[in-house]
N, C-alpha and C positions, 0 to 999 in steps of 0.2 A: 379421524379415520371413519366414523359413521358417515360423514358427508361424502368422502371418497367412495365408500361402498355404495351409497345411494346413487352417486353419479355413475358408477360402473354398472350397476344393475339397469338404470334408466337408459344408458347409452346402448347397452346390448338390446334392450327392448325396442329402442328407436330404430336400431339397424334392422331388426327382424321386421318391424312394421313397414319399412320402406322396401322390402323385398331382398335385403341382403342376408343370405342365410348364415346364421350363427348357431352352432350346436351348443348344448350345455358343457360339453367337453372343451370346446374352443373357448368358451367364457371362462372356464377354470384355468386353462393355459394362459389366457390374458391376465388373469389375477396373479398367477405365479410369476409372470413376467414383471409385474409391477414391483415385486419384492427385490428385484436385482438391478433396478435402474434408478436414476436420480429423478424423483418425482418432480422436483422443481424445474427440471429441464423439459420444457413442453415439447420439443421436437423429439426427444428421446421417448417421451410418453406416447407421442403420435406413432413413432416407428414401432414401439413394442405392440401397440394395439393393432397396427396394420399387419405386422408379421404374423400375428396369431389369428386374425379374424378375416382378413381380405384374401379371397381365394382367386379372384380373377381381376385383371386390369380394369374391366368395365365397372367393377364395384367401387374403385378407388374414388372417383369424384363424389359420389354420394357419401362415402365414408368420411372424406375430408370436410364436407359441409356439416355433417352431424358432429364430428369431433370438435370443430370450431364452436358449435353451439353448446356442447356439454362441457368443454374445457377451453373457455374463451381466453385469448391472449391478455385481455384487460377487462376491467369491470368499472362501469360508470360510477363516479363518485369515490371509488377506492383506489383507482390506479391513475395517477396524475402524470403519467409519462407524456412528454411533449417532445416533438422532433427538435433536434439542435439545428435551427435554421438561421440564415442570415436576416430573415424578416420575421415579423410576428404574424403567424398565420391567422390569428384571431382578429387583427385590426387591419391587415394589409388590404389594399384595393384588389378587385378581381384581376385586373391586368398584371399586377405584381404577383398574385398567386399563380396565374397561368405561366408567367415567366419562370417562376420557381419550379412549377411542375415540369416544364420543359427541361430545366436543368436536372431534375431528379430522373427523368426518363432517359437521359444520356449518361449521366455521371453518378447519380445517387445509388446508395445501397439499398437492398431490399427492405431492411428494417426502417430506414428513413422514409421510403415510399409508403409503407404501411402506416407508420406513425402520422405521416401527413394526411393519409386518407381518413384516419380516425378523426383528426381535427376538422377536416372538411365536412365530414358527416355531421359533426356536432354544430358546425356553423350553418350549413345549408340544408341538412337532411330533414329537419323537422318541418312538416307542412300540414295544413288542414286535411284531414281525411273525410270528415263528415261534419255537419253542424254541431259545434260544441265539442269536437274531438280532433286530436292531432295524432299523427303517427310519423314514422320515419320512412323516407323513400330515397332510393338510389338515383332516380332520374333527375331530381332537383340538384343534386351535387354535380352530376355529369353535365346537366344543362348549363350550370353556372360556370364550369371550368372548360367544357367542350374540349376534352383532350384530343379527340380525333382531328381537330383542326390545327394542331400544333405542328404537324409534320413539315409544312412548307417553311415555317420559321426556323425549325431545328435544322433542316437541310441547308438553309441559307447561312446559318451561323457556323455549322460544323464543316461545311464544304466551302467556306469563304476562300475564293482564289483557287479552289481545286476543281478537278474534272467532274462534271455532272453526267449522270447516266452510266457511270462505270461501277466497278466492284465496290468502291468506297461508298457510293450512294446506296447500293443494295444492302451492304452491311448495316448502315445507319438505319435505313428503313426497317430492316428486320429487327434491329435492337429496340427501336422506338415502338414499333407495333407490339412487340412482346411486352414492353414496359407498359403500354396503354392497357393491354389485356390484364396485366397484374394489378394495375391501379384500379380498374373496374372491378376485379375480383375482390380486392381489399375493401372497396366501398361497399360492395354487396354483402360481404362477410360482416362488416361492422354494423350495417343496417339490421341484418338478421339478429346479431347479438343484442342490439338495443331493443328491438321488438320482443325478443325472448325474455329480456329482463322485465318488460312491462306486461306481457301477455302470457308468459309461461313458455318454457322451452319445449314442452311436449306439443303445444299447439302449433308453434312455428315449425317444428321438426316435420309435422305431417304435410305441410304445404311447401316446405323449402326443397325437398328432395323428390325428384322424379324416380319411378322405379328403374332398376337397371335395364339396359337395352334388351336383354334376353327375356325380361318379364313384362315388357310393355304389351298390353292387350292389343291384338291385331285390330279389333273393332274400334279401338279408341286412339290408334296411332295417328299422329300428325304427319304432314308432308315432310317435315324435317326428320322425324323418326323413320319414315319409310326410306329416305335417302341414306340414313345410317344403316338401316337393315340390309341394304344391298350387299354390304361387305360380309354379312353373315350368311348370305344365301349360298355362295359357292362352296364353302367347306361342308355345309349341310347336304348339298346335292352330291358331292363326292361320297360322303358317308352313306347316303341313301342308296346310291348306285352299288357301293360295295356291299351293303347288307343284303340287298336283293339278289345280288350275284351269289353270295354265300348260301342263301336259302335255296337257290336253284341248284347249286353244286351238291348241297347236302341231300337234296330230295331224290337224287338218282345215284345208284351204285355202278351203272354201266352194264353192258351185256356180259353174259357168261363167256369166259375165256376157256374154251374146251381143251385146247392143247396144253396150257399151263396146269389146268386141273388134272388131266391125265398124267403129266409128268410128275406132279406132286404126289399122285396116288401110288407111284412105284415105291416110295418109302414106306408105304403101309400095305404092301402086298397087293397092290391093285385096287384097294378100297379107297374111294375119293373122300377121305376125311376132311380135307381142306378144299373149299370151293374158291376158285380164283375168278375175278371179274376183270374185264377190260376197263380201263379208266374212262370215265364219261367224257364224251366229246365236249370240248370247250363250247360253252353257251353264253352268249352275251344277252343280257336281259332286254326285254322289250317292255315299254311302258306306255300306258294310255292314261291321260289325265282328263278328267271331266270336272270343269270348274264353274261354279256359280259366280257370275260377274254382275249381279244385280246391285242396286244402290244400297240395299240393306247390309251388304257385306263388302262395301267398296274397298275399304282399307285392307281387309283380308284378301279380297280378289287381287288387289295390287300386289300384295306380297306373293300370293300363289303364282301370279304371272311372272314375277321375278324368279320364283323357284323353277317354273316351267322353262324359262329362258336358260337358267343355269343347268337344268337337267338335260337340255338338248346337247350339251357338250360332253355329257357323261354316258349317255346311252346311245347304242348304235341305231336304235329305232324308237323314236318318241313321237307319239301323236297326241296333240292337245286339242281339246274341244271346250268351248265356252258356251254358256247358255243363260237365259233369263226365263223365257217361256217357250223358246225354241232353241235349237242347237246349231252350231256352225264349227267347222274345223278351223282352228287358229294357228295350226302348226306353221303355216306359210309365213306368218309375221315374225317367227322367232328363228330364222336361219342363223347358224353359228356366225358370229362376227358382226351381226347387225347391232345398231345402236338400240339399247333397250327402251329408251324414252321415245325414239321415233317409232319403234315397233308398237308400243302401247298406244301411241297417237293414231297410227294407222289402223290398229285393231278396233279402237272406239269409233272410227269413221267408216270403216269398210266391212266389218264382220256382221253377219246376219244372225243375231242372237235374240232379237226382240220381235214379237208380234204385236202384243197389246201393252207390254211394259210391266206386267205383274208376274212375279215368279211363279212358274208352274213346273215343278219337278216331274210330275207324271207325263205331261206332254213332251218335255225335253227328253226324258228317257225313251219314250216311244219313238220319237223322231231319230234319236241316236241309233236305236236298234234297227230302224227301218233304213236309214241312209248310211250308217257307218258300222253296221254289224260286223263287217269283215275285219274291223280293227281288233276285235277280241279273238284270241286264240289260245291254245294250250301253253304257249310260252309267255303270255302276256300278264303283267301285273297291272291291275286297274286301280287307280287312285282317284277317289271322288272327294271334292273339296267344296263344302257348303254347309249352311246352317239348317237344312232340311225343313225350312218353312215354305209351304207351297200355297198359301192363300186359300186353304180349304178346298183345294182341287184334289182329284183322284190321284193316289200315289203311284199307280202302276207297279205294284209290288211283284207281280208276275214277270214283268219285263226285267226288273232289276235282278230277280232270282235267276232268270235265264242268262243274263250277262255275267253274273257272279259264278254260275256253274260252268260257263264256257272259258274262263280264264284260269290261270295258275294261282294267282292271289288276288284278293280284292280288299281294299281298305277304304275307310271313310273318315276324313278329318273334319271335325265340327268346331268352328271358332266360338260357339256359345258355351257358357258354363253348363255343366251337366245338370245343375239344379233347374235350369230353364228349359231342358228338353221336355217335349210333350206338354208344353204350355201354349195356350193360344193356338195358332195355326201350325205349330211344330209337330212333325210326324217322325221325330228322330227315333223313337222307340220301335216303330214299325220298320223303318229302314235299317236300324241297328240289329234287328232280328235276322236280317238277310245278309248284311255285310257288316263286318266287324267295325264299329264306330268308336273313335277315340276323341276325347276333348283335346283341341289344339288351339289354345287362346294366345300362345306367345312362343317365342323361339325355344325357351326352356322345355316346354311340353312337346314341341316338334322334335327337339333333340332326344327326349326321353322316348318318343314313339320310334324314332329310328333305331335307338339302342335296343328297344324291345324286339326288333326284327331278328336279332342274332339267334 
């Protein structure tokens, strides 16, 4: 029991360390769930923890990786389970192992595939990591067996004498591809388990799990992360449009309805105790986006341009502007229905946002007010996106103050941690005194900002 308690506490700590939120109450719920399940049934244990701790589908992959580390299916030296195979996987030749893997991919059970993966890691996975030191690697196992090259032989055997290119081939391809992914996952899981046994589960847990998608730092996002973030942009754009519309609606009561007010006063002897107003005229929000597109915030700029593209479909009037040390309107690149990748390529090649290549917020703000001042009006919401680092140039605070005074709402989203504001060439504090500035490092913080607009 003490060992289980230590694993439970360590597992919760590891979840929090990788960005999966787990409250103390949820930890207690998970502990209570363990009292009513069969602890020897590992999948029941996984389901109990998942039901009490995992709040979003995006958290599930990281949860599964950590669960396999803290509650492994087997233990080296203590668990001698071997797959019931027609060959001895420890002595068979590589061609025989590849043939057997092809059989498992088409007809084998999940348990057999995972057991085979464990034996293959034991046979091929240990490789030199540095002089005098060895470790476990997935690539050596996959290189030895090359499962992705088995498709042609499997199709030839399964479809012998049958029609090629039809539904049967598609089903086989789908089943084999899924089997290959499961085998690769099983190999990676067993490699992590063995490294954890040698180096400590806490150490491998820190490097084995990436943060959930909504907590990936914009400034450190990879190209693959940005591709996945595209799916998150559209619901956020819809919510932002809805929040700004609500604020506009709440901000006005409408004009006095004199006729209804006088009619209501008849009930009180002609004294207008109740004042009636006409409903405000429907107003669709207008949005102006001013986006820093410099290299220092390139990943954040990429995401904000995706957000701009999505917002174009939610607002009746959106004008978008990009800048480095001068500013240009980029609305024309994001017409509804345009391909977003093509739009960004055109923007990079055609937009006039750079004079000398060094970010200059002050000059960009002055040029915006000079060339595009008519974009700001009493119905406009101004959204500025950037890190407020201006290479020690003049900030043009009076220009920003004039722009903020001329619009209905003004917000600034900064992708840097707040602890780094006003360090080096950052003038976030000065700009934040004029326009409300919020830290926006990831999708979770952007969502929280949108919710705060209610």
